[in-house]
Each structure stands twice: as structure tokens, then as C-alpha cells.
C-alpha positions in Angstrom: 118.9 127.1 80.7 118.7 123.7 82.2 117.2 123.2 85.7 119.6 121.7 88.2 118.1 119.3 90.7 119.1 118.2 94.2 120.0 114.5 94.2 121.0 112.0 96.8 124.7 112.1 97.5 124.8 108.5 96.3 123.7 109.6 92.8 127.3 110.0 91.4 128.5 106.5 92.3 125.1 105.1 91.1 125.4 106.8 87.8 128.9 105.5 87.3 127.8 102.0 88.3 125.0 102.0 85.7 127.3 103.4 83.1 129.9 100.7 83.6 127.2 98.1 83.7 126.2 99.3 80.2 129.9 98.9 79.1 130.2 102.6 78.2 133.3 104.7 78.6 132.9 108.2 79.9 133.6 109.5 76.4 131.0 107.2 74.8 128.4 108.0 77.4 129.1 111.8 77.0 128.5 111.6 73.3 125.1 110.0 73.8 123.8 112.4 76.4 125.4 115.5 74.8 127.6 116.5 77.7 131.4 116.7 77.9 133.3 113.9 79.6 134.8 116.4 82.0 131.3 117.6 83.1 130.1 114.0 83.6 133.2 113.1 85.6 132.4 115.9 88.0 128.8 114.7 88.3 130.0 111.1 89.0 132.4 112.4 91.6 129.8 114.6 93.3 131.4 117.9 92.3 128.6 119.1 90.1 124.8 118.8 90.4 123.1 117.1 87.4 120.3 118.7 85.4 116.9 117.1 85.4 117.5 116.3 81.7 120.7 114.4 82.5 119.1 112.3 85.2 116.1 111.4 83.1 118.2 110.8 80.0 120.7 108.7 81.8 118.0 106.6 83.5 116.5 105.9 80.1 119.8 105.3 78.2 121.3 103.1 80.9 118.1 101.2 81.4 118.2 101.9 85.1 114.4 101.2 85.5 113.8 104.5 87.4 116.5 103.9 89.9 118.3 107.1 88.9 115.1 109.1 88.6 114.2 108.2 92.2 117.4 109.7 93.5 116.1 113.3 92.7 115.4 114.7 96.2 113.9 118.0 95.1 114.1 120.7 92.4 117.0 123.0 92.4 117.1 126.7 91.4 114.6 127.7 88.8 116.1 128.5 85.4 116.4 132.3 84.8 113.4 133.9 83.2 110.9 132.0 85.2 108.8 133.8 87.8 110.1 133.2 91.3 107.7 133.2 94.2 109.5 133.7 97.5 109.0 130.8 99.9 110.3 129.3 103.1 111.9 126.2 101.7 115.6 125.7 102.4 116.3 125.6 98.7 115.2 129.2 98.3 118.6 130.2 99.6 120.1 128.9 96.3 117.8 131.0 94.1 119.0 134.3 92.8 121.9 136.4 94.1 122.8 135.9 97.8 123.4 138.8 100.1 127.0 139.6 101.1 127.4 137.9 104.4 130.2 140.0 105.9 128.8 140.8 109.3 130.5 139.1 112.3 128.6 136.0 113.3 126.5 135.9 110.1 127.4 132.2 109.7 126.6 131.3 113.2 123.2 129.8 112.2 125.1 127.2 110.1 127.3 126.4 113.0 124.3 125.9 115.2 122.6 123.8 112.4 125.7 121.6 112.3 125.5 121.0 116.1 121.8 120.2 115.8 122.4 117.8 112.9 125.0 115.9 114.9 122.6 115.8 117.8 119.7 114.5 115.6 122.2 111.9 114.2 122.4 110.3 117.6 118.8 109.3 117.5 117.8 108.6 113.9 118.8 106.6 110.8 121.8 107.8 108.9 120.7 108.0 105.3 118.5 111.2 105.7 121.4 112.9 107.4 123.7 112.0 104.5 121.4 113.9 102.2 120.7 116.7 104.6 124.4 117.4 105.6 125.6 117.1 102.0 122.9 119.6 100.9 123.8 122.1 103.6 127.5 121.9 102.5 126.4 122.7 98.9 124.3 125.6 100.1 127.4 126.9 101.9 129.3 126.6 98.6 126.7 129.0 97.1 127.3 131.3 100.0 131.0 131.2 99.5 130.8 132.0 95.8 128.9 135.3 96.5 130.7 136.4 99.7 133.9 138.3 100.5 137.1 136.3 100.7 137.0 136.3 104.5 133.4 135.1 104.7 133.9 132.6 101.8 136.7 131.0 103.9 134.4 130.5 106.9 131.6 129.2 104.7 134.0 126.5 103.3 135.2 125.8 106.8 131.7 125.0 107.9 130.9 123.3 104.7 133.8 120.9 105.1 132.4 119.9 108.5 129.0 119.1 107.0 130.7 117.0 104.3 132.8 115.2 106.9 129.7 114.4 109.0 127.8 113.3 105.9 130.7 110.9 105.2 130.5 109.5 108.8 126.7 108.9 108.3 127.4 107.2 105.0 129.7 104.8 106.8 127.1 104.3 109.4 124.7 103.4 106.6 127.2 100.7 105.4 128.7 102.5 102.4 132.4 103.1 103.0 132.9 104.1 99.3 130.5 107.0 99.6 131.9 107.8 103.0 135.4 108.3 101.5 134.0 110.3 98.6 132.2 112.7 100.9 135.3 112.9 103.2 137.3 113.8 100.1 135.0 116.8 99.5 135.6 117.8 103.1 139.4 117.6 102.5 139.2 119.7 99.4 137.0 122.4 101.0 139.3 122.5 104.1 142.3 122.8 101.9 140.7 125.7 99.9 139.9 127.4 103.2 143.4 126.9 104.5 142.1 124.9 107.4 145.1 122.6 107.9 143.8 121.2 111.2 140.6 120.0 109.6 142.5 118.6 106.6 144.4 116.5 109.1 141.2 115.5 110.8 139.8 114.1 107.5 142.8 111.7 107.6 141.5 110.6 111.0 138.1 109.9 109.4 139.9 107.9 106.7 141.6 105.9 109.4 138.2 105.1 111.0 137.0 103.7 107.6 140.2 101.6 107.4 139.7 100.4 111.0 136.2 99.0 110.3 137.6 97.3 107.2 140.1 95.6 109.6 143.0 97.3 107.8 145.0 98.1 111.0 148.2 99.0 109.2 146.4 101.7 107.1 144.6 102.9 110.3 147.9 103.4 112.0 149.6 105.0 109.0 146.8 107.5 108.4 146.5 108.4 112.1 150.3 109.0 112.3 150.2 111.1 109.2 147.5 113.3 110.7 149.6 113.9 113.8 152.5 115.2 111.8 150.3 117.4 109.6 149.0 119.8 112.2 149.9 121.4 115.5 146.3 121.5 116.6 146.3 119.7 119.9 142.8 118.3 119.7 143.2 116.9 116.2 146.6 115.4 117.2 144.9 113.8 120.2 142.1 112.3 118.3 144.6 111.0 115.7 146.7 109.5 118.4 143.7 107.6 119.8 142.9 106.3 116.4 146.5 105.2 116.0 146.1 103.3 119.3 143.2 101.4 117.7 145.3 100.4 114.8 148.2 99.3 117.0 145.9 97.2 119.2 144.4 95.6 116.1 148.0 94.5 115.2 148.6 93.2 118.7 151.2 95.8 119.5 150.3 96.5 123.2 153.3 98.8 124.0 152.8 101.0 120.9 149.0 101.1 121.7 149.7 102.3 125.3 152.1 104.9 124.0 149.6 106.3 121.5 146.9 106.4 124.2 149.1 108.3 126.6 150.1 110.7 123.8 146.4 111.2 122.9 145.5 112.0 126.4 148.3 114.6 126.7 147.3 116.3 123.5 143.6 116.3 124.3 144.3 117.9 127.7 145.8 120.8 125.8 143.2 121.0 123.0 140.2 123.2 122.7 136.7 121.6 122.9 133.3 123.1 122.0 130.8 123.1 119.2 133.3 124.0 116.5 135.9 121.4 117.6 136.1 118.2 115.5 135.3 114.8 117.0 132.4 113.4 119.0 130.7 115.8 121.4 128.7 112.8 122.9 131.6 110.9 124.5 132.7 112.4 127.9 135.9 110.4 128.3 137.4 110.0 124.9 140.6 108.5 126.2 138.9 106.1 128.5 136.6 104.8 125.8 139.4 104.5 123.3 141.4 102.5 125.9 138.4 100.3 126.5 138.1 99.3 122.9 141.8 98.8 122.6 141.9 96.6 125.7 139.1 94.6 124.2 141.1 94.1 121.0 144.1 93.1 123.0 142.2 90.5 125.0 142.3 92.3 128.3 138.7 91.8 128.9 138.4 92.7 132.7 140.0 96.1 132.2 137.9 96.7 129.0 134.7 95.7 130.9 135.4 98.2 133.7 136.1 101.1 131.3 133.1 100.3 129.2 130.7 100.2 132.1 132.0 103.5 133.4 131.9 105.1 129.9 128.3 104.0 129.2 127.2 105.4 132.5 128.7 108.8 131.5 127.1 108.9 128.0 123.8 110.8 127.7 120.7 108.5 127.4 119.8 110.6 124.3 123.0 109.6 122.5 121.6 106.4 121.2 124.2 105.9 118.5 127.1 106.2 120.9 125.5 104.1 123.6 124.6 101.4 121.1 128.2 101.2 120.0 129.6 100.8 123.5 126.9 98.5 124.8 127.5 96.1 121.9 131.2 96.1 122.6 130.4 95.6 126.3 128.3 92.6 125.4 131.2 91.1 123.5 133.6 91.6 126.4 131.2 90.1 128.9 130.7 87.1 126.7 134.5 86.6 126.6 134.5 86.8 130.4 131.8 84.1 130.6 129.1 86.3 132.1 126.4 85.4 129.5 123.4 86.7 131.4 125.0 90.2 131.7 126.2 90.0 128.1 122.7 89.3 126.9 121.3 92.2 128.9 123.9 94.5 127.3 123.2 93.1 123.9 119.4 93.6 124.3 119.9 97.2 125.2 122.2 97.8 122.2 119.7 96.0 119.9 116.9 98.3 120.8 119.0 101.3 119.9 120.2 99.9 116.6 116.7 99.4 115.4 116.3 103.2 115.8 119.7 104.5 114.6 120.3 101.7 111.9 124.1 101.7 112.5 126.0 99.2 110.3 129.2 99.7 112.3 127.3 98.6 115.5 125.7 95.7 113.5 129.2 94.4 112.7 129.8 93.9 116.4 126.4 92.4 116.9 127.0 89.9 114.1 130.2 88.9 115.8 128.2 88.4 119.0 125.6 86.4 117.1 128.3 83.9 116.0 129.6 83.6 119.5 126.1 83.1 121.0 125.3 80.4 118.4 128.0 78.3 120.1 126.1 78.2 123.3 122.6 77.9 121.9 122.4 74.1 122.2 124.0 73.9 125.7 122.2 73.5 129.0 121.6 76.4 131.2 121.9 79.0 128.4 118.3 80.1 128.4 119.3 83.8 128.1 121.2 83.1 124.9 118.5 81.0 123.4 115.9 83.6 124.2 117.8 86.5 122.6 119.0 84.8 119.5 115.9 85.2 117.3 115.7 88.9 117.9 119.5 89.3 117.5 119.2 87.4 114.2 116.6 89.9 113.0 118.6 93.0 114.1 121.8 91.7 112.4 120.0 91.8 109.0 120.7 95.1 107.2 117.5 96.9 106.2 116.5 96.5 102.5 
């Protein structure tokens, strides 16, 4: 029996990229590696784990120069018939039959792990978390397959949240294609579990991807669709706030205000807590959403006031959230002509970005870099000239 391996969540898209580069159809490639096209399609879409043989053979056949081989993170379950030595590795949970997890609260450790993963994500680069969160989701898939119907449903509910978080981290790493693929897994798992509210929330996540692509019409459409899909007040509230971003991007101030008010009303009725979707690190969700919308609409004084208040309410340990708002605050202050304060905010954001490696924050810093460049040759702009070299360096994506 072939040994499965745990690979990077980017493996499927990379395999497809190399196959297309070799000008092979899925059927032609399948014939050469002795797998069915259906099986390979599932591997490319992340729905099946590849065997070690497939990874090695594909790397050789597609002349990937070891790129595919290096995406193996660790060995998966041992093939049957081999001696198994119990160990403490996380992967051991995948080996052999799993116990029936039917006791109340038996999945609580995974909920706590999800909370811990999100907390860690506020202070470390995103790529390790893409792999870690995706892996935990697949572990929960193994749990679901060997549990009762009731427990299998909860395992998929938690697994969907791990996939959704992995998608957000992929977007933070600068790969919206992988972000959407992982979010699609979250949608599928939530649908299987009958978790309609979270299915709607995955539309909100799609709207966020569209927002960063500056597709404001799609942002608005997806957010509105999420609001009609569920009666869950928190999800509807988060969707309404996302709609507000889309409306602001299109310059529709009245519609933006309406969506913000609606979002606030919904969120006041919704449940919060560790199991609730959405950020747990932003105290005033409505206020920060309004701040970003006012910035987009050109109402910089109001945006600056809200951003300053929101940054003060955000935990110092939430580096990713603070970097996002500090970068936007720097942009707003530049528009107001307070370049010294803008440079101070930018410097604070830059220090955090070097830790969390957020491509979404870098997009704001690149905009700021272009604006600062205008002032670099003017008199009395020492703060701008001083910060530009470091800002240039931070704006470069890591290799």
C-alpha cells in the first residue's frame, strides 16, 4: 500500500502549474504516472493527499527540479503491515483506527487549538500557519470518518474553521488563489455539517479577497448574498460591514452608511466568543470598519479619529491587526498633511510587518511609499527622507 505524505497546502496548485507548463492534459499526465484523472484532479484541488511515489514521480516527469519534492512536510500514516511505534507526534492521530469521540466536549481541545492558532497568527508569519491549520483540518476529517454522526458533524464544523483560517493566512501570504481554494474547502465542510451560518461566512471571506483585488462590485455582491443566506446575527453583521467596504470603494456614501448601521444593529444581537466567526482581536468592529470606509470616501479627519481610538483599544500583542490599522492611519495622516505623525505611524507599522509578513498591509505601505516619494525632494521633509529607505525595504515581498 502506498504511503501518503503530508504536503504544503500549495502543493495542488503547484502540481497543476508544472503539469500545464509541460503542456500535459490531466488525462495524458494520468497515463504517465499510472493514476486516474479523477484521482489527480482531487490532488490538484487539495481534496486528496498524494502518495510519496506520486510526488517524486511528478517532480521527475515534470522536470520541477525538486520543487515538488520540497513541498513534502512530513510522512503520513505508515502503510499497513509495518510495525508502528507509538509516539507523541501530531501525525500519530492519523495512524490506525481512531477512538469513537462521543463524549460531550471531546472536541474541545480542537476548539482551544483553533483559538491558540489564531492568537499565534497575530505575531508570526502566515505561511507556517497555512500548513498548520490545513493539517489540523485534515486530522479532523479523519476524526469525522471514524466517529458517530453527531460527533462527525462537530468535527467538520471545527475543520471548516481551520480551513477558513488557513485561507486567510494564504491571503496574508499574498496568494489569493490558494486563499480561495482553502476557503472553498471550508464551504464544502460547513455544507456537509449543515452549518449554514458558516457557509455564509465563507462568502464574507470571499468578499475580503475581492476587496483587496479592488473589485468593489464583487465585494458588495458577495456580502449582500451572505446576509440573505443566514439568520445568524453575527455573520449578517460582519457581512454588512464588508458590504460597507464595497460601497465605500464605489463612492456610494449613503449606501455605505446604511450598511454600517445595519452591521452595528446585527452585531449588537449576535453572539461572540471563541466559537464565533470573525476577528477576536478588534474590540470595536463597527468603529474600525467605519474608519476604513471614511478613509476610502476621503473623509480623513473622521477616519483619523476612529483609527486612533481603535488602535488604542487593540492589544499590543495583536501585531497583525495593529499593523493593518497603523498603516491605514499613516495614509490618512499623509492626506491630512501631518507628515511627521504619518511617518511615526508608518514606522510603527513597518516594525510589525517585518514580523508578521502581511502582504495585505504591505499593499497599504506601497501606496504610502508612492505618496512619500512625492515629498522626498522637498525642503523640510526630513522625516519622509529618513523613513523612505526602510520603507522601500519593507515593501519588498520576501523571496
